[in-house]
MDAnalysis code that builds the backbone (N, CA, C; Angstrom):
import MDAnalysis as mda
import numpy as np

u = mda.Universe.empty(729, n_residues=243, atom_resindex=np.repeat(np.arange(243), 3), trajectory=True)
u.add_TopologyAttr("name", ["N", "CA", "C"] * 243)
u.add_TopologyAttr("resid", np.arange(1, 244))
u.add_TopologyAttr("resname", ["UNK", "UNK", "UNK", "UNK", "UNK", "UNK", "UNK", "UNK", "UNK", "UNK", "UNK", "UNK", "UNK", "UNK", "UNK", "UNK", "UNK", "UNK", "UNK", "UNK", "UNK", "UNK", "UNK", "UNK", "UNK", "UNK", "UNK", "UNK", "UNK", "UNK", "UNK", "UNK", "UNK", "UNK", "UNK", "UNK", "UNK", "UNK", "UNK", "UNK", "UNK", "UNK", "UNK", "UNK", "UNK", "UNK", "UNK", "UNK", "UNK", "UNK", "UNK", "UNK", "UNK", "UNK", "UNK", "UNK", "UNK", "UNK", "UNK", "UNK", "UNK", "UNK", "UNK", "UNK", "UNK", "UNK", "UNK", "UNK", "UNK", "UNK", "UNK", "UNK", "UNK", "UNK", "UNK", "UNK", "UNK", "UNK", "UNK", "UNK", "UNK", "UNK", "UNK", "UNK", "UNK", "UNK", "UNK", "UNK", "UNK", "UNK", "UNK", "UNK", "UNK", "UNK", "UNK", "UNK", "UNK", "UNK", "UNK", "UNK", "UNK", "UNK", "UNK", "UNK", "UNK", "UNK", "UNK", "UNK", "UNK", "UNK", "UNK", "UNK", "UNK", "UNK", "UNK", "UNK", "UNK", "UNK", "UNK", "UNK", "UNK", "UNK", "UNK", "UNK", "UNK", "UNK", "UNK", "UNK", "UNK", "UNK", "UNK", "UNK", "UNK", "UNK", "UNK", "UNK", "UNK", "UNK", "UNK", "UNK", "UNK", "UNK", "UNK", "UNK", "UNK", "UNK", "UNK", "UNK", "UNK", "UNK", "UNK", "UNK", "UNK", "UNK", "UNK", "UNK", "UNK", "UNK", "UNK", "UNK", "UNK", "UNK", "UNK", "UNK", "UNK", "UNK", "UNK", "UNK", "UNK", "UNK", "UNK", "UNK", "UNK", "UNK", "UNK", "UNK", "UNK", "UNK", "UNK", "UNK", "UNK", "UNK", "UNK", "UNK", "UNK", "UNK", "UNK", "UNK", "UNK", "UNK", "UNK", "UNK", "UNK", "UNK", "UNK", "UNK", "UNK", "UNK", "UNK", "UNK", "UNK", "UNK", "UNK", "UNK", "UNK", "UNK", "UNK", "UNK", "UNK", "UNK", "UNK", "UNK", "UNK", "UNK", "UNK", "UNK", "UNK", "UNK", "UNK", "UNK", "UNK", "UNK", "UNK", "UNK", "UNK", "UNK", "UNK", "UNK", "UNK", "UNK", "UNK", "UNK", "UNK", "UNK", "UNK", "UNK", "UNK", "UNK", "UNK", "UNK", "UNK", "UNK", "UNK"])
u.atoms.positions = np.array([
    [46.356, -34.975, -97.767],
    [47.170, -34.133, -98.631],
    [46.882, -32.674, -98.301],
    [47.878, -31.882, -98.058],
    [47.668, -30.481, -97.673],
    [46.980, -29.702, -98.761],
    [46.094, -28.819, -98.369],
    [45.384, -27.987, -99.344],
    [46.323, -26.964, -99.934],
    [46.098, -26.666, -101.216],
    [46.957, -25.683, -101.880],
    [46.508, -24.252, -101.582],
    [45.252, -24.106, -101.007],
    [44.739, -22.764, -100.673],
    [45.129, -22.406, -99.243],
    [46.283, -21.886, -99.106],
    [46.780, -21.514, -97.779],
    [46.534, -20.042, -97.537],
    [46.254, -19.709, -96.300],
    [46.022, -18.306, -95.914],
    [47.104, -17.864, -94.966],
    [47.748, -16.800, -95.308],
    [48.835, -16.308, -94.463],
    [48.257, -15.393, -93.407],
    [48.405, -15.760, -92.143],
    [47.891, -14.960, -91.027],
    [48.835, -13.828, -90.715],
    [48.238, -12.666, -90.349],
    [49.069, -11.520, -89.971],
    [49.438, -11.651, -88.506],
    [50.645, -11.417, -88.222],
    [51.123, -11.472, -86.845],
    [50.775, -10.175, -86.151],
    [50.744, -10.172, -84.817],
    [50.451, -8.937, -84.090],
    [51.392, -7.811, -84.448],
    [52.639, -8.173, -84.804],
    [53.619, -7.132, -85.110],
    [53.379, -6.526, -86.478],
    [52.742, -7.297, -87.409],
    [52.541, -6.785, -88.759],
    [51.179, -6.142, -88.948],
    [50.213, -6.256, -87.970],
    [48.854, -5.732, -88.109],
    [48.760, -4.331, -87.502],
    [48.279, -3.329, -88.291],
    [48.124, -1.976, -87.745],
    [47.116, -1.987, -86.596],
    [47.365, -1.235, -85.608],
    [46.472, -1.177, -84.448],
    [45.475, -0.043, -84.617],
    [44.287, -0.379, -85.170],
    [43.240, 0.637, -85.345],
    [42.758, 1.161, -84.004],
    [42.753, 0.252, -83.030],
    [42.304, 0.631, -81.680],
    [43.207, 1.717, -81.108],
    [44.521, 1.533, -81.201],
    [45.467, 2.508, -80.661],
    [45.418, 3.812, -81.437],
    [45.259, 3.725, -82.750],
    [45.196, 4.934, -83.573],
    [43.975, 5.773, -83.221],
    [42.844, 5.094, -83.031],
    [41.612, 5.803, -82.689],
    [41.756, 6.534, -81.359],
    [42.327, 5.855, -80.378],
    [42.501, 6.486, -79.069],
    [43.495, 7.635, -79.129],
    [44.507, 7.513, -79.988],
    [45.474, 8.596, -80.135],
    [44.797, 9.836, -80.707],
    [43.929, 9.621, -81.723],
    [43.223, 10.743, -82.329],
    [42.268, 11.404, -81.338],
    [41.582, 10.576, -80.547],
    [40.677, 11.124, -79.533],
    [41.454, 11.955, -78.513],
    [42.606, 11.436, -78.109],
    [43.437, 12.154, -77.145],
    [43.920, 13.483, -77.690],
    [44.335, 13.489, -78.957],
    [44.793, 14.732, -79.581],
    [43.651, 15.741, -79.694],
    [42.446, 15.233, -80.017],
    [41.285, 16.117, -80.122],
    [40.958, 16.750, -78.775],
    [41.070, 15.981, -77.704],
    [40.785, 16.508, -76.372],
    [41.804, 17.577, -75.977],
    [43.063, 17.330, -76.310],
    [44.103, 18.316, -76.000],
    [43.846, 19.600, -76.781],
    [43.507, 19.441, -78.082],
    [43.224, 20.611, -78.919],
    [42.042, 21.396, -78.374],
    [40.984, 20.680, -77.962],
    [39.799, 21.342, -77.418],
    [40.138, 22.109, -76.145],
    [40.980, 21.525, -75.316],
    [41.376, 22.201, -74.074],
    [42.161, 23.470, -74.368],
    [43.056, 23.401, -75.371],
    [43.856, 24.575, -75.739],
    [42.957, 25.684, -76.273],
    [41.977, 25.303, -77.133],
    [41.053, 26.281, -77.696],
    [40.206, 26.913, -76.598],
    [39.752, 26.080, -75.653],
    [38.911, 26.584, -74.564],
    [39.640, 27.646, -73.754],
    [40.925, 27.407, -73.502],
    [41.722, 28.380, -72.749],
    [41.933, 29.635, -73.569],
    [42.190, 29.426, -74.881],
    [42.498, 30.556, -75.756],
    [41.310, 31.495, -75.909],
    [40.087, 30.949, -75.934],
    [38.907, 31.787, -76.189],
    [38.120, 32.079, -74.913],
    [38.648, 31.770, -73.762],
    [37.936, 32.016, -72.513],
    [37.604, 33.497, -72.390],
    [36.320, 33.825, -72.267],
    [35.934, 35.239, -72.189],
    [36.569, 35.925, -70.993],
    [37.037, 37.136, -71.215],
    [37.686, 37.883, -70.137],
    [37.112, 39.283, -69.968],
    [36.354, 39.770, -70.951],
    [35.836, 41.131, -70.895],
    [34.325, 41.099, -70.649],
    [33.903, 41.696, -69.549],
    [32.485, 41.706, -69.230],
    [31.773, 42.801, -70.018],
    [30.694, 42.422, -70.677],
    [29.901, 43.382, -71.432],
    [29.358, 44.469, -70.512],
    [29.056, 44.099, -69.287],
    [28.504, 45.062, -68.323],
    [29.474, 46.198, -68.029],
    [30.781, 45.924, -68.174],
    [31.784, 46.957, -67.915],
    [31.977, 47.876, -69.106],
    [31.423, 47.484, -70.262],
    [31.608, 48.268, -71.481],
    [30.376, 49.098, -71.840],
    [29.319, 48.963, -71.048],
    [28.081, 49.701, -71.313],
    [27.739, 50.579, -70.117],
    [26.900, 51.567, -70.372],
    [26.509, 52.490, -69.307],
    [25.727, 51.745, -68.222],
    [26.028, 52.049, -66.981],
    [25.337, 51.421, -65.863],
    [23.904, 51.956, -65.759],
    [23.006, 51.067, -65.394],
    [21.594, 51.438, -65.289],
    [21.082, 51.144, -63.884],
    [20.347, 52.080, -63.330],
    [19.664, 51.881, -62.053],
    [18.198, 51.621, -62.381],
    [17.784, 50.354, -62.350],
    [16.425, 50.011, -62.750],
    [15.386, 50.602, -61.803],
    [15.754, 50.772, -60.547],
    [14.834, 51.385, -59.578],
    [14.479, 52.800, -60.016],
    [15.479, 53.517, -60.533],
    [15.250, 54.887, -60.985],
    [14.679, 54.928, -62.401],
    [15.037, 53.965, -63.227],
    [14.621, 53.981, -64.635],
    [13.142, 53.671, -64.809],
    [12.619, 52.729, -64.025],
    [11.221, 52.317, -64.173],
    [10.342, 53.260, -63.362],
    [9.449, 53.992, -64.032],
    [8.638, 54.983, -63.311],
    [7.642, 54.337, -62.348],
    [7.367, 55.033, -61.270],
    [6.400, 54.543, -60.287],
    [4.971, 54.789, -60.743],
    [4.792, 55.663, -61.722],
    [3.458, 55.968, -62.230],
    [3.558, 56.274, -63.721],
    [2.666, 55.662, -64.536],
    [2.683, 55.902, -65.977],
    [1.380, 55.384, -66.589],
    [0.861, 56.108, -67.545],
    [-0.257, 55.673, -68.393],
    [-1.404, 55.010, -67.624],
    [-1.788, 55.593, -66.492],
    [-2.897, 55.039, -65.723],
    [-2.498, 53.954, -64.738],
    [-1.220, 53.635, -64.673],
    [-0.717, 52.653, -63.708],
    [0.106, 53.364, -62.635],
    [0.008, 52.864, -61.399],
    [0.816, 53.405, -60.299],
    [1.206, 52.270, -59.359],
    [2.300, 52.473, -58.652],
    [2.754, 51.463, -57.699],
    [1.749, 51.340, -56.565],
    [1.414, 50.107, -56.210],
    [0.508, 49.829, -55.098],
    [1.344, 49.239, -53.957],
    [1.676, 50.073, -52.981],
    [2.519, 49.635, -51.870],
    [1.787, 48.733, -50.887],
    [0.475, 48.602, -51.043],
    [-0.288, 47.774, -50.115],
    [-0.157, 46.283, -50.428],
    [0.343, 45.970, -51.609],
    [0.496, 44.572, -52.022],
    [1.974, 44.264, -52.167],
    [2.433, 43.261, -51.452],
    [3.841, 42.861, -51.507],
    [4.011, 41.723, -52.500],
    [4.921, 41.869, -53.479],
    [5.178, 40.758, -54.404],
    [5.672, 39.523, -53.664],
    [5.628, 38.406, -54.336],
    [6.057, 37.145, -53.747],
    [7.471, 37.266, -53.186],
    [7.631, 36.909, -51.924],
    [8.935, 37.007, -51.258],
    [9.630, 35.650, -51.307],
    [10.881, 35.652, -51.751],
    [11.642, 34.403, -51.854],
    [12.007, 33.893, -50.471],
    [12.086, 32.564, -50.343],
    [12.532, 31.989, -49.083],
    [14.037, 32.234, -48.926],
    [14.598, 32.025, -47.727],
    [16.016, 32.337, -47.507],
    [16.961, 31.641, -48.484],
    [16.658, 30.378, -48.839],
    [17.520, 29.659, -49.769],
    [17.508, 30.322, -51.145],
    [16.296, 30.670, -51.618],
    [16.179, 31.338, -52.909],
    [16.813, 32.723, -52.874],
    [16.665, 33.415, -51.744],
    [17.230, 34.750, -51.617],
    [18.748, 34.702, -51.712],
    [19.355, 33.648, -51.183],
    [20.811, 33.493, -51.263],
    [21.249, 33.301, -52.711],
    [20.481, 32.519, -53.456],
    [20.791, 32.296, -54.876],
    [20.634, 33.595, -55.653],
    [19.548, 34.326, -55.378],
    [19.299, 35.593, -56.047],
    [20.450, 36.570, -55.809],
    [20.914, 36.628, -54.558],
    [22.005, 37.527, -54.220],
    [23.299, 37.188, -54.938],
    [23.476, 35.915, -55.252],
    [24.696, 35.477, -55.942],
    [24.633, 35.762, -57.429],
    [23.457, 35.614, -58.024],
    [23.318, 35.717, -59.476],
    [23.121, 37.155, -59.945],
    [22.320, 37.929, -59.204],
    [21.882, 39.224, -59.709],
    [22.574, 40.395, -59.022],
    [22.908, 41.400, -59.822],
    [23.468, 42.640, -59.291],
    [22.355, 43.604, -58.899],
    [21.199, 43.494, -59.579],
    [20.048, 44.339, -59.271],
    [18.760, 43.538, -59.410],
    [17.828, 43.788, -58.527],
    [16.476, 43.228, -58.664],
    [15.468, 44.329, -58.334],
    [14.376, 44.324, -59.081],
    [13.301, 45.285, -58.854],
    [11.993, 44.508, -58.810],
    [11.225, 44.663, -57.736],
    [9.932, 43.981, -57.606],
    [8.892, 44.991, -57.146],
    [7.864, 45.163, -57.959],
    [6.792, 46.098, -57.630],
    [5.444, 45.520, -58.042],
    [4.397, 46.012, -57.391],
    [3.031, 45.726, -57.811],
    [2.396, 47.025, -58.273],
    [1.809, 47.003, -59.467],
    [1.137, 48.178, -60.027],
    [-0.372, 47.932, -60.066],
    [-1.141, 49.015, -59.949],
    [-2.588, 48.937, -60.025],
    [-3.080, 50.018, -60.981],
    [-4.139, 49.717, -61.742],
    [-4.700, 50.728, -62.643],
    [-6.018, 51.258, -62.087],
    [-6.673, 52.114, -62.852],
    [-7.898, 52.746, -62.379],
    [-9.046, 51.772, -62.197],
    [-8.984, 50.602, -62.820],
    [-10.033, 49.593, -62.670],
    [-9.764, 48.651, -61.508],
    [-8.660, 48.907, -60.788],
    [-8.320, 48.058, -59.655],
    [-7.594, 46.780, -60.049],
    [-7.176, 46.678, -61.309],
    [-6.443, 45.496, -61.771],
    [-4.967, 45.641, -61.414],
    [-4.367, 44.550, -60.962],
    [-2.988, 44.599, -60.491],
    [-2.077, 43.704, -61.324],
    [-0.875, 44.205, -61.557],
    [0.171, 43.455, -62.250],
    [1.444, 43.546, -61.418],
    [2.051, 42.403, -61.179],
    [3.322, 42.352, -60.457],
    [4.467, 42.333, -61.463],
    [5.435, 43.196, -61.242],
    [6.592, 43.337, -62.134],
    [7.867, 42.951, -61.398],
    [8.679, 42.150, -62.055],
    [10.000, 41.814, -61.524],
    [11.027, 41.963, -62.640],
    [12.099, 42.684, -62.351],
    [13.243, 42.789, -63.246],
    [14.469, 42.354, -62.463],
    [15.190, 41.399, -62.998],
    [16.404, 40.907, -62.337],
    [17.551, 40.977, -63.336],
    [18.642, 41.615, -62.931],
    [19.769, 41.857, -63.838],
    [21.046, 41.272, -63.263],
    [21.742, 40.486, -64.078],
    [23.024, 39.913, -63.671],
    [24.126, 40.374, -64.601],
    [25.270, 40.741, -64.057],
    [26.362, 41.289, -64.873],
    [27.157, 40.218, -65.600],
    [27.040, 38.952, -65.188],
    [27.817, 37.885, -65.827],
    [26.928, 36.672, -66.059],
    [26.835, 36.251, -67.323],
    [26.099, 35.045, -67.677],
    [27.097, 33.955, -68.037],
    [27.147, 32.910, -67.203],
    [28.054, 31.790, -67.433],
    [27.318, 30.516, -67.044],
    [28.008, 29.387, -67.145],
    [27.366, 28.126, -66.784],
    [26.973, 28.107, -65.312],
    [27.742, 28.812, -64.475],
    [27.464, 28.820, -63.037],
    [26.514, 29.944, -62.626],
    [26.514, 31.026, -63.398],
    [25.698, 32.187, -63.053],
    [24.796, 32.523, -64.231],
    [23.578, 32.021, -64.178],
    [22.625, 32.266, -65.244],
    [21.310, 32.769, -64.669],
    [20.645, 33.618, -65.460],
    [19.325, 34.094, -65.065],
    [18.416, 32.898, -64.824],
    [17.751, 32.887, -63.684],
    [16.843, 31.792, -63.341],
    [15.461, 32.069, -63.900],
    [14.974, 31.158, -64.713],
    [13.647, 31.307, -65.290],
    [12.575, 30.990, -64.237],
    [11.387, 31.568, -64.372],
    [10.315, 31.333, -63.400],
    [9.981, 29.865, -63.181],
    [10.161, 29.028, -64.220],
    [9.910, 27.600, -64.030],
    [10.706, 27.049, -62.854],
    [11.930, 27.572, -62.691],
    [12.816, 27.119, -61.611],
    [12.457, 27.807, -60.300],
    [12.331, 29.133, -60.354],
    [12.100, 29.911, -59.130],
    [10.778, 29.559, -58.458],
    [9.711, 29.480, -59.234],
    [8.404, 29.196, -58.652],
    [8.330, 27.766, -58.117],
    [8.936, 26.836, -58.829],
    [8.956, 25.452, -58.343],
    [9.676, 25.368, -57.004],
    [10.771, 26.116, -56.865],
    [11.528, 26.120, -55.613],
    [10.732, 26.726, -54.464],
    [9.711, 27.535, -54.805],
    [8.867, 28.161, -53.788],
    [7.639, 27.320, -53.460],
    [7.566, 26.118, -54.028],
    [6.457, 25.223, -53.715],
    [5.284, 25.298, -54.670],
    [5.427, 26.023, -55.782],
    [4.359, 26.122, -56.760],
    [4.391, 24.933, -57.715],
    [3.212, 24.570, -58.195],
    [3.128, 23.655, -59.328],
    [3.122, 24.512, -60.580],
    [4.094, 24.307, -61.449],
    [4.248, 25.145, -62.638],
    [3.797, 24.372, -63.869],
    [2.864, 24.957, -64.618],
    [2.360, 24.316, -65.826],
    [3.372, 24.358, -66.960],
    [3.032, 23.693, -68.039],
    [3.920, 23.619, -69.194],
    [4.117, 25.008, -69.809],
    [5.368, 25.448, -69.989],
    [5.618, 26.750, -70.613],
    [5.161, 26.763, -72.070],
    [4.620, 27.889, -72.495],
    [4.170, 28.064, -73.875],
    [4.916, 29.252, -74.480],
    [5.623, 29.014, -75.585],
    [6.338, 30.089, -76.267],
    [5.349, 30.927, -77.071],
    [5.549, 32.230, -77.049],
    [4.666, 33.111, -77.777],
    [5.374, 34.391, -78.172],
    [4.585, 35.353, -78.611],
    [5.107, 36.658, -79.036],
    [4.250, 37.746, -78.410],
    [4.915, 38.755, -77.863],
    [4.219, 39.907, -77.303],
    [4.464, 41.082, -78.240],
    [3.448, 41.492, -79.009],
    [3.633, 42.605, -79.950],
    [3.769, 43.936, -79.213],
    [4.771, 44.721, -79.594],
    [4.930, 46.075, -79.062],
    [5.244, 47.009, -80.227],
    [5.199, 48.296, -79.967],
    [5.484, 49.274, -81.014],
    [6.923, 49.165, -81.501],
    [7.828, 48.739, -80.610],
    [9.242, 48.649, -80.979],
    [9.566, 47.364, -81.730],
    [9.025, 46.231, -81.266],
    [9.323, 44.935, -81.868],
    [8.401, 43.886, -81.274],
    [8.324, 42.751, -81.941],
    [7.615, 41.602, -81.378],
    [8.588, 40.866, -80.456],
    [8.253, 40.798, -79.180],
    [9.165, 40.206, -78.200],
    [8.840, 38.727, -78.017],
    [9.808, 37.847, -78.223],
    [9.580, 36.425, -77.925],
    [9.429, 36.256, -76.410],
    [8.311, 35.687, -75.991],
    [8.038, 35.533, -74.567],
    [7.665, 34.092, -74.255],
    [7.685, 33.799, -72.963],
    [7.197, 32.514, -72.458],
    [6.047, 32.794, -71.509],
    [4.972, 32.039, -71.657],
    [3.817, 32.186, -70.768],
    [3.600, 30.865, -70.036],
    [3.248, 30.962, -68.777],
    [2.977, 29.772, -67.973],
    [2.075, 30.164, -66.809],
    [1.609, 29.166, -66.091],
    [0.742, 29.400, -64.928],
    [1.321, 28.634, -63.742],
    [1.511, 29.337, -62.624],
    [2.008, 28.727, -61.395],
    [0.866, 28.691, -60.372],
    [0.716, 27.548, -59.720],
    [-0.391, 27.362, -58.778],
    [0.152, 26.892, -57.438],
    [-0.322, 27.543, -56.376],
    [0.025, 27.123, -55.019],
    [-1.222, 27.282, -54.156],
    [-1.905, 26.172, -53.918],
    [-3.160, 26.237, -53.177],
    [-4.206, 26.987, -53.971],
    [-4.764, 28.037, -53.377],
    [-5.780, 28.845, -54.050],
    [-5.178, 29.941, -54.920],
    [-3.865, 30.087, -54.884],
    [-3.208, 31.141, -55.666],
    [-2.916, 30.641, -57.076],
    [-3.550, 31.263, -58.051],
    [-3.353, 30.923, -59.463],
    [-2.689, 32.129, -60.125],
    [-1.468, 31.957, -60.623],
    [-0.681, 33.105, -61.085],
    [-0.215, 32.924, -62.532],
    [-0.928, 33.499, -63.495],
    [-0.442, 33.522, -64.875],
    [0.794, 34.427, -64.984],
    [1.789, 33.992, -65.745],
    [3.082, 34.675, -65.823],
    [3.493, 34.833, -67.282],
    [3.999, 36.003, -67.610],
    [4.632, 36.252, -68.901],
    [6.043, 36.756, -68.629],
    [7.031, 36.203, -69.346],
    [8.398, 36.676, -69.111],
    [9.248, 36.540, -70.361],
    [10.361, 37.264, -70.361],
    [11.415, 37.041, -71.352],
    [12.763, 37.262, -70.683],
    [13.805, 36.758, -71.315],
    [15.164, 36.934, -70.802],
    [16.055, 37.430, -71.927],
    [17.095, 38.165, -71.552],
    [18.079, 38.622, -72.525],
    [19.454, 38.094, -72.128],
    [20.274, 37.840, -73.126],
    [21.696, 37.552, -72.939],
    [22.440, 38.536, -73.821],
    [23.222, 39.403, -73.206],
    [23.824, 40.483, -73.971],
    [22.726, 41.406, -74.467],
    [22.719, 41.671, -75.780],
    [21.728, 42.597, -76.333],
    [20.662, 41.880, -77.144],
    [20.361, 40.630, -76.771],
    [19.382, 39.862, -77.520],
    [18.412, 39.151, -76.585],
    [17.127, 39.190, -76.938],
    [16.146, 38.374, -76.235],
    [16.319, 36.933, -76.697],
    [16.444, 36.004, -75.745],
    [16.640, 34.593, -76.090],
    [15.363, 33.823, -75.795],
    [15.037, 32.872, -76.670],
    [13.757, 32.185, -76.586],
    [13.743, 31.064, -75.558],
    [14.889, 30.400, -75.383],
    [14.936, 29.250, -74.484],
    [16.380, 29.020, -74.058],
    [16.628, 27.932, -73.317],
    [17.973, 27.660, -72.813],
    [18.965, 27.439, -73.947],
    [18.529, 26.757, -75.020],
    [19.422, 26.503, -76.149],
    [19.806, 27.807, -76.841],
    [18.838, 28.689, -77.034],
    [19.102, 29.984, -77.641],
    [20.024, 30.807, -76.748],
    [19.827, 30.688, -75.446],
    [20.676, 31.389, -74.487],
    [22.119, 30.907, -74.576],
    [22.296, 29.599, -74.667],
    [23.641, 29.038, -74.765],
    [24.324, 29.480, -76.059],
    [23.577, 29.511, -77.180],
    [24.156, 29.939, -78.455],
    [24.638, 31.387, -78.380],
    [23.830, 32.242, -77.770],
    [24.220, 33.641, -77.642],
    [25.430, 33.781, -76.723],
    [25.461, 33.000, -75.658],
    [26.593, 33.029, -74.738],
    [27.874, 32.600, -75.440],
    [27.795, 31.539, -76.246],
    [28.968, 31.054, -76.980],
    [29.396, 32.047, -78.057],
    [28.414, 32.642, -78.728],
    [28.710, 33.621, -79.776],
    [29.537, 34.770, -79.219],
    [29.124, 35.288, -78.077],
    [29.868, 36.381, -77.454],
    [31.177, 35.879, -76.847],
    [31.154, 34.628, -76.349],
    [32.352, 34.056, -75.749],
    [33.497, 33.946, -76.738],
    [33.192, 33.621, -78.002],
    [34.226, 33.528, -79.030],
    [34.850, 34.885, -79.317],
    [34.164, 35.932, -78.927],
    [34.711, 37.291, -79.079],
    [35.371, 37.758, -77.788],
    [35.469, 36.842, -76.819],
    [36.120, 37.164, -75.559],
    [35.249, 37.940, -74.601],
    [33.932, 37.922, -74.832],
    [33.009, 38.742, -74.037],
    [32.174, 37.878, -73.105],
    [32.102, 38.279, -71.845],
    [31.185, 37.673, -70.878],
    [29.902, 38.499, -70.893],
    [28.792, 37.944, -71.377],
    [27.561, 38.745, -71.502],
    [26.878, 38.967, -70.167],
    [26.066, 40.024, -70.119],
    [25.187, 40.215, -68.973],
    [23.835, 39.580, -69.321],
    [22.917, 39.581, -68.379],
    [21.630, 38.942, -68.615],
    [20.536, 39.605, -67.809],
    [19.316, 39.510, -68.313],
    [18.192, 40.166, -67.648],
    [16.943, 39.300, -67.760],
    [16.182, 39.278, -66.679],
    [14.864, 38.641, -66.650],
    [13.818, 39.725, -66.461],
    [12.821, 39.750, -67.344],
    [11.690, 40.670, -67.216],
    [10.447, 39.807, -67.059],
    [9.734, 39.965, -65.929],
    [8.591, 39.100, -65.631],
    [7.408, 39.940, -65.149],
    [6.237, 39.643, -65.691],
    [4.999, 40.234, -65.185],
    [4.040, 39.096, -64.864],
    [3.229, 39.284, -63.839],
    [2.277, 38.242, -63.448],
    [1.072, 38.877, -62.764],
    [0.007, 38.105, -62.699],
    [-1.204, 38.524, -62.011],
    [-1.738, 37.341, -61.215],
    [-2.527, 37.623, -60.200],
    [-3.176, 36.569, -59.441],
    [-4.631, 36.531, -59.884],
    [-4.958, 35.521, -60.688],
    [-6.299, 35.449, -61.269],
    [-6.536, 34.065, -61.847],
    [-7.788, 33.651, -61.806],
    [-8.152, 32.384, -62.420],
    [-8.517, 32.529, -63.887],
    [-8.623, 33.775, -64.359],
    [-8.950, 34.040, -65.761],
    [-7.641, 34.258, -66.518],
    [-7.092, 33.188, -67.019],
    [-5.763, 33.261, -67.619],
    [-5.721, 34.061, -68.920],
    [-6.648, 33.874, -69.861],
    [-6.611, 34.686, -71.089],
    [-6.676, 36.189, -70.808],
    [-7.565, 36.589, -69.898],
    [-7.680, 38.014, -69.560],
    [-6.412, 38.516, -68.879],
    [-5.790, 37.653, -68.072],
    [-4.557, 38.034, -67.384],
    [-3.434, 38.296, -68.377],
    [-3.278, 37.409, -69.353],
    [-2.211, 37.583, -70.342],
    [-2.457, 38.845, -71.180],
    [-3.726, 39.121, -71.489],
    [-4.053, 40.335, -72.245],
    [-3.718, 41.570, -71.426],
    [-4.045, 41.554, -70.130],
    [-3.735, 42.676, -69.248],
    [-2.228, 42.874, -69.140],
    [-1.478, 41.785, -69.040],
    [-0.020, 41.874, -68.957],
    [0.567, 42.501, -70.216],
    [0.035, 42.125, -71.383],
    [0.498, 42.720, -72.642],
    [0.241, 44.226, -72.656],
    [-0.925, 44.636, -72.164],
    [-1.256, 46.058, -72.105],
    [-0.297, 46.792, -71.173],
    [0.001, 46.179, -70.042],
    [0.907, 46.789, -69.074],
    [2.301, 46.964, -69.669],
    [2.817, 45.917, -70.305],
    [4.162, 45.974, -70.886],
    [4.232, 47.059, -71.956],
    [3.219, 47.130, -72.824],
    [3.213, 48.149, -73.865],
    [3.173, 49.557, -73.281],
    [2.383, 49.737, -72.240],
    [2.305, 51.051, -71.598],
    [3.647, 51.428, -70.979],
    [4.295, 50.465, -70.330],
    [5.580, 50.748, -69.694],
    [6.654, 51.067, -70.728],
    [6.770, 50.229, -71.749],
    [7.799, 50.455, -72.766],
    [7.580, 51.782, -73.485],
    [6.313, 52.168, -73.621],
    [6.012, 53.421, -74.306],
    [6.445, 54.656, -73.549],
    [6.698, 54.532, -72.252],
    [7.115, 55.682, -71.451],
    [8.639, 55.823, -71.381],
    [9.362, 54.804, -71.825],
    [10.811, 54.798, -71.680],
    [11.512, 55.423, -72.879],
    [12.703, 55.937, -72.641],
    [13.556, 56.429, -73.721],
    [14.050, 55.234, -74.546],
    [14.410, 55.450, -75.819],
    [14.870, 54.336, -76.665],
    [16.010, 53.528, -76.049],
    [16.982, 54.218, -75.443],
    [18.120, 53.498, -74.853],
    [17.706, 52.711, -73.611],
    [16.701, 53.212, -72.887],
    [16.195, 52.486, -71.726],
    [15.403, 51.259, -72.170],
    [14.590, 51.451, -73.185],
    [13.810, 50.344, -73.731],
    [14.735, 49.241, -74.244],
    [15.842, 49.632, -74.858],
    [16.790, 48.656, -75.394],
    [17.388, 47.795, -74.301],
    [17.586, 48.358, -73.115],
    [18.140, 47.557, -72.014],
    [17.192, 46.462, -71.585],
    [15.911, 46.636, -71.842],
    [14.919, 45.638, -71.443],
    [14.625, 44.617, -72.527],
    [14.620, 45.050, -73.794],
    [14.200, 44.141, -74.871],
    [15.301, 43.868, -75.882],
    [16.501, 44.419, -75.674],
    [17.595, 44.177, -76.612],
    [17.497, 45.055, -77.842],
    [18.390, 44.792, -78.772],
    [18.418, 45.582, -80.015],
    [17.372, 45.057, -80.992],
    [16.716, 45.959, -81.659],
    [15.725, 45.586, -82.662],
    [16.433, 44.926, -83.836],
    [15.893, 43.793, -84.289],
    [16.454, 43.112, -85.436],
    [17.546, 42.123, -85.101],
    [17.866, 41.946, -83.810],
    [18.920, 40.993, -83.431],
    [18.424, 39.579, -83.539],
])
């Protein structure tokens, strides 16, 4: 005897297609994202809207007991790295300074007029590794100065007997960025305003096995250098205070 509890099955024609609806929504979202990406694509370079700086002329060869030591050549990039540097940076400055105690600090400033996914300031973790160094784990820190506390990264690069403690920071636009994620946020923030930001790497290092003393010496050097610069020059290196 047939059961009285019958279930009416839905035919393919009467059942809504959740699968098709979901894919339609995804497709519409992708189209919308593409339209927005085109609409907000940065077109104005920040570097073209600010005064041009010659870092070679801006950074003094002698200040506060420090002077350029021409007898020591900073680390020279290999041809492959040099090609990358030439593509990314509009200006690079590399000098070795020595003080009255015979202590030496190597300074590198690299400036790029356009920060994008293809053209970004290369952090020392990348550059030193490409030169054959073993690079230790980066440590985030703060370098106190009279103008502001600068977020910095400290690390140690080793190649054979060469032990090189390094302190550096990078800027995107007018802000010091702490890491790659912070850099991307600043890039997107300016991108929504139609601006292509510039970028800068400021790096100091020493060749020494005494890492704590090296980092302390680097902090002293940076403070002495920043103290000799005009406010607008200092801002080009460390960004705007309070950003």
